ZAMARGU-4260 file (C-alpha; in steps of 0.2 Angstrom, whole numbers, plus 5000, padded with zeros to 4 digits):
<rodrens>
0) 5000/5000/5000 | 5015/5012/5000 | 5016/5023/4985 | 5031/5019/4973 | 5035/5003/4981
5) 5031/4990/4967 | 5035/4972/4967 | 5053/4973/4961 | 5057/4986/4975 | 5047/4976/4988
10) 5057/4960/4984 | 5073/4969/4984 | 5069/4977/5001 | 5064/4960/5009 | 5080/4952/5002
15) 5090/4967/5010 | 5082/4967/5027 | 5077/4948/5028 | 5058/4950/5031 | 5044/4962/5027
20) 5042/4966/5046 | 5061/4970/5047 | 5058/4984/5034 | 5044/4992/5046 | 5056/4990/5061
25) 5071/4998/5053 | 5077/5015/5059 | 5071/5030/5047 | 5089/5035/5045 | 5094/5019/5038
30) 5079/5019/5026 | 5083/5037/5020 | 5100/5031/5015 | 5092/5021/5002 | 5088/5036/4992
35) 5071/5043/4986 | 5062/5027/4989 | 5069/5026/5006 | 5063/5043/5010 | 5046/5038/5006
40) 5047/5022/5016 | 5053/5032/5031 | 5038/5042/5031 | 5026/5028/5030 | 5033/5014/5040
45) 5028/5023/5056 | 5012/5029/5049 | 4996/5024/5060 | 4985/5028/5045 | 4994/5015/5034
50) 4992/5002/5048 | 4974/5007/5050 | 4971/5004/5031 | 4979/4987/5032 | 4968/4982/5046
55) 4953/4988/5036 | 4959/4977/5022 | 4961/4962/5033 | 4943/4965/5040 | 4936/4966/5022
60) 4946/4950/5017 | 4938/4940/5032 | 4921/4946/5028 | 4921/4941/5010 | 4932/4925/5012
65) 4947/4932/5003 | 4964/4925/5005 | 4981/4934/5004 | 4994/4923/4997 | 5012/4929/5001
70) 5026/4925/4988 | 5034/4914/5000 | 5018/4904/5004 | 5017/4886/4997 | 5000/4891/4990
75) 5006/4906/4980 | 5006/4904/4961 | 5024/4898/4960 | 5025/4902/4941 | 5024/4921/4946
80) 5040/4919/4956 | 5049/4915/4940 | 5044/4933/4933 | 5056/4947/4937 | 5041/4959/4941
85) 5030/4946/4949 | 5019/4952/4964 | 5024/4949/4982 | 5006/4946/4986 | 4990/4941/4977
90) 4972/4941/4984 | 4961/4926/4980 | 4943/4921/4981 | 4939/4903/4977 | 4947/4886/4980
95) 4957/4883/4965 | 4975/4877/4966 | 4985/4890/4958 | 4999/4878/4955 | 4990/4866/4945
100) 5000/4855/4933 | 4994/4863/4917 | 4988/4881/4915 | 4984/4890/4899 | 4979/4908/4897
105) 4967/4912/4883 | 4965/4930/4878 | 4959/4941/4863 | 4950/4956/4858 | 4935/4963/4867
110) 4926/4965/4850 | 4926/4946/4846 | 4918/4941/4830 | 4905/4927/4829 | 4919/4916/4821
115) 4931/4920/4835 | 4919/4917/4849 | 4914/4900/4841 | 4932/4895/4839 | 4937/4900/4857
120) 4922/4889/4863 | 4927/4874/4852 | 4945/4875/4857 | 4941/4875/4876 | 4928/4861/4873
125) 4941/4850/4864 | 4954/4854/4877 | 4942/4849/4891 | 4941/4832/4883 | 4960/4830/4879
130) 4967/4838/4895 | 4956/4835/4910 | 4960/4847/4924 | 4968/4860/4913 | 4966/4877/4921
135) 4960/4891/4909 | 4966/4909/4914 | 4959/4925/4907 | 4954/4943/4912 | 4935/4943/4913
140) 4934/4956/4900 | 4922/4957/4886 | 4924/4946/4870 | 4937/4932/4870 | 4941/4933/4889
145) 4923/4930/4895 | 4920/4917/4882 | 4935/4907/4888 | 4929/4908/4906 | 4911/4903/4901
150) 4917/4889/4890 | 4928/4882/4904 | 4913/4883/4916 | 4902/4874/4903 | 4914/4860/4899
155) 4920/4856/4917 | 4937/4865/4917 | 4943/4875/4932 | 4945/4894/4927 | 4954/4908/4935
160) 4949/4927/4932 | 4963/4939/4935 | 4955/4956/4939 | 4962/4973/4935 | 4955/4980/4952
165) 4951/4975/4970 | 4939/4963/4976 | 4926/4976/4981 | 4919/4977/4963 | 4918/4967/4947
170) 4921/4975/4930 | 4912/4974/4919 | 4896/4973/4930 | 4887/4962/4917 | 4900/4948/4921
175) 4895/4947/4939 | 4886/4931/4937 | 4901/4923/4928 | 4912/4929/4942 | 4901/4921/4955
180) 4902/4904/4945 | 4920/4906/4944 | 4922/4907/4963 | 4914/4890/4963 | 4924/4882/4949
185) 4940/4891/4950 | 4946/4908/4958 | 4946/4926/4956 | 4964/4933/4958 | 4971/4951/4959
190) 4986/4960/4966 | 4976/4976/4970 | 4968/4979/4987 | 4950/4982/4989 | 4950/5001/4988
195) 4957/5000/4970 | 4944/5003/4956 | 4945/4998/4938 | 4957/5011/4932 | 4963/5010/4914
200) 4982/5007/4918 | 4977/4993/4930 | 4973/4982/4916 | 4990/4983/4908 | 4998/4978/4925
205) 4985/4964/4927 | 4991/4957/4910 | 5008/4952/4917 | 4999/4941/4930 | 4988/4932/4916
210) 5004/4929/4907 | 5015/4924/4922 | 5002/4912/4930 | 5002/4900/4915 | 5013/4889/4905
215) 5007/4897/4888 | 4996/4911/4882 | 4984/4908/4867 | 4978/4923/4857 | 4962/4918/4849
220) 4958/4934/4840 | 4966/4951/4841 | 4968/4967/4831 | 4986/4974/4828 | 4985/4984/4844
225) 4977/4979/4861 | 4979/4971/4878 | 4980/4954/4871 | 4995/4958/4861 | 5003/4966/4877
230) 4999/4950/4887 | 5007/4939/4873 | 5023/4951/4873 | 5024/4949/4891 | 5023/4930/4890
235) 5036/4930/4877 | 5048/4940/4888 | 5045/4928/4902 | 5051/4914/4890 | 5033/4906/4890
240) 5025/4898/4875 | 5014/4910/4865 | 5001/4903/4853 | 4990/4912/4841 | 4975/4907/4829
245) 4978/4914/4812 | 4964/4924/4803 | 4959/4931/4786 | 4971/4944/4780 | 4957/4956/4777
250) 4950/4955/4794 | 4957/4968/4806 | 4952/4958/4821 | 4965/4945/4815 | 4980/4957/4812
255) 4988/4955/4829 | 4987/4936/4828 | 4994/4935/4811 | 5008/4947/4816 | 5013/4936/4831
260) 5014/4921/4819 | 5024/4930/4805 | 5037/4937/4818 | 5039/4920/4826 | 5033/4926/4843
265) 5018/4914/4842 | 5016/4896/4836 | 5002/4894/4823 | 4988/4886/4832 | 4971/4880/4825
270) 4966/4865/4836 | 4967/4858/4853 | 4979/4845/4847 | 4991/4860/4841 | 4991/4866/4859
275) 4995/4849/4866 | 5009/4847/4853 | 5017/4864/4856 | 5017/4862/4875 | 5022/4843/4874
280) 5007/4839/4885 | 5000/4821/4885 | 4983/4820/4878 | 4969/4809/4886 | 4965/4794/4876
285) 4949/4797/4867 | 4940/4781/4860 | 4940/4783/4841 | 4923/4784/4832 | 4919/4771/4819
290) 4921/4776/4800 | 4908/4788/4794 | 4902/4786/4776 | 4904/4805/4772 | 4911/4821/4779
295) 4894/4826/4785 | 4883/4812/4792 | 4865/4811/4786 | 4858/4814/4804 | 4867/4831/4804
300) 4851/4839/4797 | 4856/4857/4803 | 4872/4855/4793 | 4863/4849/4777 | 4850/4863/4779
305) 4864/4876/4780 | 4873/4869/4764 | 4856/4869/4755 | 4853/4887/4760 | 4870/4893/4755
310) 4868/4884/4738 | 4853/4894/4734 | 4858/4910/4743 | 4877/4912/4741 | 4884/4927/4751
315) 4872/4925/4765 | 4877/4931/4783 | 4874/4920/4798 | 4859/4931/4803 | 4851/4928/4786
320) 4855/4909/4787 | 4847/4909/4804 | 4831/4916/4796 | 4831/4904/4781 | 4834/4888/4791
325) 4825/4893/4807 | 4841/4889/4817 | 4847/4901/4832 | 4861/4912/4825 | 4872/4906/4839
330) 4870/4888/4832 | 4873/4894/4814 | 4889/4902/4819 | 4896/4886/4827 | 4890/4875/4812
335) 4898/4888/4800 | 4914/4887/4809 | 4914/4868/4808 | 4911/4869/4790 | 4924/4882/4787
340) 4937/4871/4796 | 4933/4857/4784 | 4934/4868/4769 | 4916/4865/4765 | 4912/4884/4766
345) 4922/4900/4764 | 4919/4917/4772 | 4921/4933/4762 | 4923/4951/4769 | 4907/4957/4777
350) 4905/4940/4786 | 4896/4933/4770 | 4897/4914/4767 | 4897/4903/4751 | 4900/4885/4747
355) 4919/4883/4745 | 4926/4879/4728 | 4937/4866/4737 | 4922/4855/4742
</rodrens>
């Protein structure tokens, strides 16, 4: 809570004086000899107001069942201790083991397309089958972040949301119910005390924890600028694996992912199997299905309906296909994604679909 004392300075002080308590017991003159930071420290270590603030934070934590994990605690996320700017303390609400064997961060644009949303869900769904117990980490933001959390919840994986503010609030407010579900099937984590609101710069600081808590960061969809790319760059600086899903060159929401791949920062990733291969994880053994007579089984009536509608109405959008087939638009998007991955349909600018010439 002392201004200007960030995690790097805090770790250096603890290494110098032995414990955090020793810093507060040190003579002001000794602290002032450390320079500008020492001057600030000397003015705070005897501050009754600072200790009162700490007491109020402890009371808030007890009231809301929040734990504070110190960087030397066995339950502290040990991957963060491998980061030069890792926090010395994180607050956690939930029961998730933050040192689980396999952790994957999934991030992307707040303005995800229907394609990006459907692909994110399908990747998490397949990972849930192939890597049981995998922890999905993200930032609870709009778009790809909340899609990854909700997919993990729906498909039985634990998930951790890293917040860009204290535990007294949830931002955005529309994700409060998702946050509640996460505390029961994962955890909320932050290094901000409860008095800190969702200020803009906090989310950049939050991104280092998303990157640092995981074995790899997967960028599903991202423009050429944005928080997802910041997270990917931080993960790369931590020597963690970065993965990115490629997109159409004409889609601005894929510019960031394509650049990560072109510059060899990220490995090209299209499937859950790609994730497993890049990280040398062992996949669960899934019974193979019997041979199917065709690419699209006859019982897949929804797929057949989409293909027939596209044959008669090339250039249709998911919304118009929903009207033509009577299917919910959400289901249309998922089916179109499956068809596109099998080269059965192709998407043109404007999110318009047609039967692929490769079919």
